[in-house]
Biopython code that builds the backbone (N, CA, C, O; Angstrom):
import numpy as np
from Bio.PDB.StructureBuilder import StructureBuilder

atoms = [
    (1, "MET", "N", (20.037, -11.387, 86.817)),
    (1, "MET", "CA", (21.330, -11.702, 86.268)),
    (1, "MET", "C", (21.310, -13.053, 85.554)),
    (1, "MET", "O", (21.896, -13.215, 84.484)),
    (2, "LYS", "N", (20.614, -14.033, 86.179)),
    (2, "LYS", "CA", (20.516, -15.343, 85.569)),
    (2, "LYS", "C", (19.768, -15.269, 84.242)),
    (2, "LYS", "O", (20.108, -15.969, 83.288)),
    (3, "THR", "N", (18.776, -14.439, 84.191)),
    (3, "THR", "CA", (17.984, -14.295, 82.969)),
    (3, "THR", "C", (18.846, -13.710, 81.850)),
    (3, "THR", "O", (18.760, -14.141, 80.700)),
    (4, "ARG", "N", (19.655, -12.750, 82.188)),
    (4, "ARG", "CA", (20.523, -12.121, 81.176)),
    (4, "ARG", "C", (21.542, -13.134, 80.633)),
    (4, "ARG", "O", (21.782, -13.171, 79.426)),
    (5, "ILE", "N", (22.137, -13.946, 81.495)),
    (5, "ILE", "CA", (23.098, -14.962, 81.058)),
    (5, "ILE", "C", (22.397, -16.005, 80.197)),
    (5, "ILE", "O", (22.927, -16.408, 79.161)),
    (6, "LEU", "N", (21.220, -16.441, 80.610)),
    (6, "LEU", "CA", (20.459, -17.423, 79.844)),
    (6, "LEU", "C", (20.078, -16.855, 78.480)),
    (6, "LEU", "O", (20.179, -17.552, 77.469)),
    (7, "PHE", "N", (19.645, -15.606, 78.443)),
    (7, "PHE", "CA", (19.293, -14.965, 77.166)),
    (7, "PHE", "C", (20.520, -14.846, 76.259)),
    (7, "PHE", "O", (20.431, -15.105, 75.059)),
    (8, "THR", "N", (21.657, -14.459, 76.827)),
    (8, "THR", "CA", (22.885, -14.312, 76.043)),
    (8, "THR", "C", (23.343, -15.657, 75.485)),
    (8, "THR", "O", (23.716, -15.743, 74.315)),
    (9, "LEU", "N", (23.321, -16.690, 76.291)),
    (9, "LEU", "CA", (23.720, -18.014, 75.823)),
    (9, "LEU", "C", (22.775, -18.540, 74.746)),
    (9, "LEU", "O", (23.224, -19.133, 73.765)),
    (10, "THR", "N", (21.482, -18.330, 74.919)),
    (10, "THR", "CA", (20.510, -18.764, 73.915)),
    (10, "THR", "C", (20.732, -18.031, 72.598)),
    (10, "THR", "O", (20.723, -18.653, 71.536)),
    (11, "ALA", "N", (20.929, -16.727, 72.656)),
    (11, "ALA", "CA", (21.177, -15.953, 71.438)),
    (11, "ALA", "C", (22.479, -16.396, 70.783)),
    (11, "ALA", "O", (22.545, -16.507, 69.558)),
    (12, "LEU", "N", (23.501, -16.647, 71.567)),
    (12, "LEU", "CA", (24.788, -17.086, 71.037)),
    (12, "LEU", "C", (24.661, -18.439, 70.345)),
    (12, "LEU", "O", (25.214, -18.632, 69.262)),
    (13, "ILE", "N", (23.956, -19.355, 70.945)),
    (13, "ILE", "CA", (23.761, -20.680, 70.345)),
    (13, "ILE", "C", (22.976, -20.566, 69.044)),
    (13, "ILE", "O", (23.300, -21.240, 68.066)),
    (14, "LEU", "N", (21.958, -19.729, 69.023)),
    (14, "LEU", "CA", (21.174, -19.564, 67.797)),
    (14, "LEU", "C", (22.015, -18.965, 66.671)),
    (14, "LEU", "O", (21.919, -19.412, 65.528)),
    (15, "PHE", "N", (22.824, -17.975, 66.972)),
    (15, "PHE", "CA", (23.648, -17.342, 65.938)),
    (15, "PHE", "C", (24.760, -18.273, 65.450)),
    (15, "PHE", "O", (25.086, -18.282, 64.263)),
    (16, "VAL", "N", (25.339, -19.052, 66.360)),
    (16, "VAL", "CA", (26.411, -19.970, 65.969)),
    (16, "VAL", "C", (25.858, -21.070, 65.072)),
    (16, "VAL", "O", (26.508, -21.442, 64.095)),
    (17, "THR", "N", (24.690, -21.592, 65.373)),
    (17, "THR", "CA", (24.113, -22.633, 64.514)),
    (17, "THR", "C", (23.751, -22.061, 63.149)),
    (17, "THR", "O", (23.856, -22.761, 62.142)),
    (18, "GLU", "N", (23.335, -20.825, 63.101)),
    (18, "GLU", "CA", (23.030, -20.180, 61.815)),
    (18, "GLU", "C", (24.291, -20.068, 60.965)),
    (18, "GLU", "O", (24.242, -20.285, 59.754)),
    (19, "LEU", "N", (25.416, -19.732, 61.582)),
    (19, "LEU", "CA", (26.679, -19.654, 60.849)),
    (19, "LEU", "C", (27.164, -21.035, 60.417)),
    (19, "LEU", "O", (27.757, -21.178, 59.348)),
    (20, "ALA", "N", (26.917, -22.043, 61.235)),
    (20, "ALA", "CA", (27.368, -23.392, 60.905)),
    (20, "ALA", "C", (26.580, -23.970, 59.735)),
    (20, "ALA", "O", (27.117, -24.778, 58.978)),
    (21, "ILE", "N", (25.334, -23.579, 59.571)),
    (21, "ILE", "CA", (24.486, -24.094, 58.497)),
    (21, "ILE", "C", (24.692, -23.312, 57.203)),
    (21, "ILE", "O", (24.332, -23.799, 56.132)),
    (22, "ALA", "N", (25.250, -22.143, 57.278)),
    (22, "ALA", "CA", (25.398, -21.275, 56.103)),
    (22, "ALA", "C", (26.233, -21.947, 55.016)),
    (22, "ALA", "O", (27.129, -22.740, 55.304)),
    (23, "GLN", "N", (25.925, -21.618, 53.776)),
    (23, "GLN", "CA", (26.651, -22.172, 52.631)),
    (23, "GLN", "C", (28.007, -21.488, 52.501)),
    (23, "GLN", "O", (28.172, -20.339, 52.910)),
    (24, "PRO", "N", (28.974, -22.199, 51.931)),
    (24, "PRO", "CA", (30.291, -21.575, 51.745)),
    (24, "PRO", "C", (30.229, -20.497, 50.673)),
    (24, "PRO", "O", (29.294, -20.460, 49.873)),
    (25, "GLY", "N", (31.215, -19.631, 50.658)),
    (25, "GLY", "CA", (31.258, -18.548, 49.680)),
    (25, "GLY", "C", (31.555, -19.064, 48.275)),
    (25, "GLY", "O", (31.832, -20.247, 48.079)),
    (26, "LEU", "N", (31.492, -18.163, 47.312)),
    (26, "LEU", "CA", (31.760, -18.522, 45.926)),
    (26, "LEU", "C", (33.248, -18.808, 45.734)),
    (26, "LEU", "O", (34.090, -18.203, 46.397)),
    (27, "PRO", "N", (33.570, -19.736, 44.822)),
    (27, "PRO", "CA", (34.987, -20.015, 44.585)),
    (27, "PRO", "C", (35.658, -18.856, 43.857)),
    (27, "PRO", "O", (34.989, -18.034, 43.231)),
    (28, "GLY", "N", (36.950, -18.798, 43.943)),
    (28, "GLY", "CA", (37.707, -17.738, 43.276)),
    (28, "GLY", "C", (37.706, -17.934, 41.769)),
    (28, "GLY", "O", (37.256, -18.963, 41.266)),
    (29, "ALA", "N", (38.207, -16.954, 41.065)),
    (29, "ALA", "CA", (38.277, -17.029, 39.607)),
    (29, "ALA", "C", (39.290, -18.102, 39.201)),
    (29, "ALA", "O", (40.339, -18.235, 39.831)),
    (30, "PRO", "N", (38.979, -18.864, 38.152)),
    (30, "PRO", "CA", (39.925, -19.896, 37.722)),
    (30, "PRO", "C", (41.172, -19.282, 37.091)),
    (30, "PRO", "O", (41.143, -18.157, 36.591)),
    (31, "ASN", "N", (42.239, -20.021, 37.123)),
    (31, "ASN", "CA", (43.472, -19.559, 36.484)),
    (31, "ASN", "C", (43.291, -19.631, 34.977)),
    (31, "ASN", "O", (42.935, -20.680, 34.441)),
    (32, "GLN", "N", (43.532, -18.540, 34.304)),
    (32, "GLN", "CA", (43.347, -18.497, 32.865)),
    (32, "GLN", "C", (44.691, -18.292, 32.192)),
    (32, "GLN", "O", (45.542, -17.545, 32.674)),
    (33, "ALA", "N", (44.861, -18.975, 31.062)),
    (33, "ALA", "CA", (46.113, -18.856, 30.320)),
    (33, "ALA", "C", (46.090, -17.580, 29.490)),
    (33, "ALA", "O", (45.095, -17.303, 28.820)),
    (34, "PRO", "N", (47.153, -16.808, 29.520)),
    (34, "PRO", "CA", (47.200, -15.590, 28.709)),
    (34, "PRO", "C", (47.429, -15.922, 27.239)),
    (34, "PRO", "O", (48.137, -16.873, 26.909)),
    (35, "ILE", "N", (46.826, -15.133, 26.367)),
    (35, "ILE", "CA", (47.045, -15.290, 24.930)),
    (35, "ILE", "C", (48.044, -14.216, 24.534)),
    (35, "ILE", "O", (47.680, -13.062, 24.308)),
    (36, "ASP", "N", (49.276, -14.601, 24.455)),
    (36, "ASP", "CA", (50.320, -13.665, 24.053)),
    (36, "ASP", "C", (51.463, -14.451, 23.435)),
    (36, "ASP", "O", (51.491, -15.681, 23.492)),
    (37, "GLY", "N", (52.380, -13.746, 22.860)),
    (37, "GLY", "CA", (53.561, -14.393, 22.302)),
    (37, "GLY", "C", (53.222, -15.334, 21.162)),
    (37, "GLY", "O", (52.604, -14.935, 20.175)),
    (38, "GLY", "N", (53.629, -16.576, 21.303)),
    (38, "GLY", "CA", (53.495, -17.565, 20.244)),
    (38, "GLY", "C", (52.061, -17.878, 19.867)),
    (38, "GLY", "O", (51.760, -18.069, 18.689)),
    (39, "LEU", "N", (51.176, -17.934, 20.840)),
    (39, "LEU", "CA", (49.790, -18.273, 20.537)),
    (39, "LEU", "C", (49.114, -17.183, 19.726)),
    (39, "LEU", "O", (48.326, -17.482, 18.829)),
    (40, "GLY", "N", (49.405, -15.931, 20.020)),
    (40, "GLY", "CA", (48.852, -14.822, 19.237)),
    (40, "GLY", "C", (49.374, -14.833, 17.813)),
    (40, "GLY", "O", (48.618, -14.604, 16.868)),
    (41, "LEU", "N", (50.669, -15.100, 17.653)),
    (41, "LEU", "CA", (51.249, -15.184, 16.309)),
    (41, "LEU", "C", (50.667, -16.356, 15.535)),
    (41, "LEU", "O", (50.421, -16.244, 14.334)),
    (42, "LEU", "N", (50.446, -17.464, 16.201)),
    (42, "LEU", "CA", (49.867, -18.632, 15.553)),
    (42, "LEU", "C", (48.445, -18.343, 15.082)),
    (42, "LEU", "O", (48.069, -18.755, 13.985)),
    (43, "ALA", "N", (47.656, -17.652, 15.880)),
    (43, "ALA", "CA", (46.294, -17.286, 15.486)),
    (43, "ALA", "C", (46.313, -16.324, 14.305)),
    (43, "ALA", "O", (45.501, -16.460, 13.390)),
    (44, "ALA", "N", (47.220, -15.359, 14.309)),
    (44, "ALA", "CA", (47.322, -14.411, 13.195)),
    (44, "ALA", "C", (47.759, -15.124, 11.919)),
    (44, "ALA", "O", (47.242, -14.829, 10.842)),
    (45, "ALA", "N", (48.696, -16.050, 12.025)),
    (45, "ALA", "CA", (49.149, -16.800, 10.850)),
    (45, "ALA", "C", (48.023, -17.668, 10.303)),
    (45, "ALA", "O", (47.877, -17.796, 9.087)),
    (46, "GLY", "N", (47.235, -18.258, 11.171)),
    (46, "GLY", "CA", (46.098, -19.067, 10.727)),
    (46, "GLY", "C", (45.063, -18.227, 10.008)),
    (46, "GLY", "O", (44.508, -18.660, 8.998)),
    (47, "GLY", "N", (44.794, -17.036, 10.511)),
    (47, "GLY", "CA", (43.852, -16.131, 9.848)),
    (47, "GLY", "C", (44.356, -15.689, 8.490)),
    (47, "GLY", "O", (43.588, -15.635, 7.530)),
    (48, "ALA", "N", (45.641, -15.373, 8.400)),
    (48, "ALA", "CA", (46.225, -14.963, 7.119)),
    (48, "ALA", "C", (46.184, -16.112, 6.118)),
    (48, "ALA", "O", (45.920, -15.887, 4.937)),
    (49, "TYR", "N", (46.437, -17.316, 6.560)),
    (49, "TYR", "CA", (46.391, -18.484, 5.678)),
    (49, "TYR", "C", (44.966, -18.720, 5.171)),
    (49, "TYR", "O", (44.770, -19.046, 4.001)),
    (50, "ALA", "N", (43.977, -18.557, 6.046)),
    (50, "ALA", "CA", (42.580, -18.735, 5.635)),
    (50, "ALA", "C", (42.182, -17.690, 4.599)),
    (50, "ALA", "O", (41.501, -18.018, 3.627)),
    (51, "ILE", "N", (42.593, -16.444, 4.786)),
    (51, "ILE", "CA", (42.284, -15.380, 3.818)),
    (51, "ILE", "C", (42.945, -15.685, 2.477)),
    (51, "ILE", "O", (42.328, -15.496, 1.429)),
    (52, "LYS", "N", (44.195, -16.154, 2.499)),
    (52, "LYS", "CA", (44.898, -16.497, 1.256)),
    (52, "LYS", "C", (44.168, -17.617, 0.525)),
    (52, "LYS", "O", (44.001, -17.552, -0.693)),
    (53, "LYS", "N", (43.736, -18.634, 1.245)),
    (53, "LYS", "CA", (43.024, -19.749, 0.626)),
    (53, "LYS", "C", (41.708, -19.280, 0.010)),
    (53, "LYS", "O", (41.353, -19.711, -1.087)),
    (54, "LEU", "N", (40.980, -18.402, 0.702)),
    (54, "LEU", "CA", (39.715, -17.890, 0.160)),
    (54, "LEU", "C", (39.950, -17.079, -1.107)),
    (54, "LEU", "O", (39.195, -17.208, -2.070)),
    (55, "ARG", "N", (40.982, -16.248, -1.119)),
    (55, "ARG", "CA", (41.290, -15.449, -2.319)),
    (55, "ARG", "C", (41.692, -16.347, -3.484)),
    (55, "ARG", "O", (41.268, -16.126, -4.619)),
    (56, "ASP", "N", (42.508, -17.358, -3.203)),
    (56, "ASP", "CA", (42.916, -18.286, -4.261)),
    (56, "ASP", "C", (41.710, -19.034, -4.828)),
    (56, "ASP", "O", (41.628, -19.260, -6.036)),
    (57, "LYS", "N", (40.784, -19.414, -3.963)),
    (57, "LYS", "CA", (39.598, -20.135, -4.420)),
    (57, "LYS", "C", (38.730, -19.229, -5.283)),
    (57, "LYS", "O", (38.238, -19.664, -6.324)),
    (58, "ARG", "N", (38.532, -17.976, -4.872)),
    (58, "ARG", "CA", (37.741, -17.031, -5.679)),
    (58, "ARG", "C", (38.386, -16.807, -7.041)),
    (58, "ARG", "O", (37.701, -16.775, -8.063)),
    (59, "LYS", "N", (39.701, -16.653, -7.047)),
    (59, "LYS", "CA", (40.418, -16.426, -8.301)),
    (59, "LYS", "C", (40.262, -17.642, -9.221)),
    (59, "LYS", "O", (40.072, -17.483, -10.427)),
    (60, "ALA", "N", (40.341, -18.844, -8.665)),
    (60, "ALA", "CA", (40.186, -20.063, -9.461)),
    (60, "ALA", "C", (38.759, -20.175, -9.987)),
    (60, "ALA", "O", (38.560, -20.607, -11.123)),
    (61, "ASP", "N", (37.763, -19.797, -9.189)),
    (61, "ASP", "CA", (36.366, -19.840, -9.630)),
    (61, "ASP", "C", (36.121, -18.840, -10.754)),
    (61, "ASP", "O", (35.405, -19.148, -11.707)),
    (62, "GLU", "N", (36.704, -17.651, -10.657)),
    (62, "GLU", "CA", (36.534, -16.635, -11.700)),
    (62, "GLU", "C", (37.184, -17.086, -13.007)),
    (62, "GLU", "O", (36.629, -16.852, -14.081)),
    (63, "GLU", "N", (38.343, -17.724, -12.933)),
    (63, "GLU", "CA", (39.030, -18.192, -14.131)),
    (63, "GLU", "C", (38.282, -19.345, -14.787)),
    (63, "GLU", "O", (38.286, -19.470, -16.011)),
    (64, "SER", "N", (37.637, -20.195, -13.976)),
    (64, "SER", "CA", (36.910, -21.328, -14.549)),
    (64, "SER", "C", (35.607, -20.885, -15.212)),
    (64, "SER", "O", (35.116, -21.569, -16.110)),
    (65, "GLU", "N", (35.039, -19.757, -14.790)),
    (65, "GLU", "CA", (33.815, -19.236, -15.401)),
    (65, "GLU", "C", (34.094, -18.645, -16.776)),
    (65, "GLU", "O", (33.212, -18.667, -17.635)),
    (66, "LEU", "N", (35.273, -18.126, -17.006)),
    (66, "LEU", "CA", (35.618, -17.500, -18.283)),
    (66, "LEU", "C", (35.922, -18.541, -19.259)),
    (66, "LEU", "O", (36.239, -18.236, -20.408)),
]
sb = StructureBuilder()
sb.init_structure("model")
sb.init_model(0)
sb.init_chain("A")
sb.init_seg("    ")
for serial, (resi, resn, name, xyz) in enumerate(atoms, 1):
    if name == "N":
        sb.init_residue(resn, " ", resi, " ")
    sb.init_atom(name, np.array(xyz, "f"), 0.0, 1.0, " ", f" {name:<3s}", serial, name[0])
structure = sb.get_structure()
């Protein structure tokens, strides 16, 4: 009986120290800002403005070549 108690306590101590030394788990996912509403409209307006500027520049280059 003494041997069984000693074996159980030894095993328990070994397992508890293994858990105490273990590394913590991975952190959760960070909070991310949604892209909707105003930010999406702002990105679309910026893209449309860039396309307009490129077309105007091409048109000006074609006119200067003639």
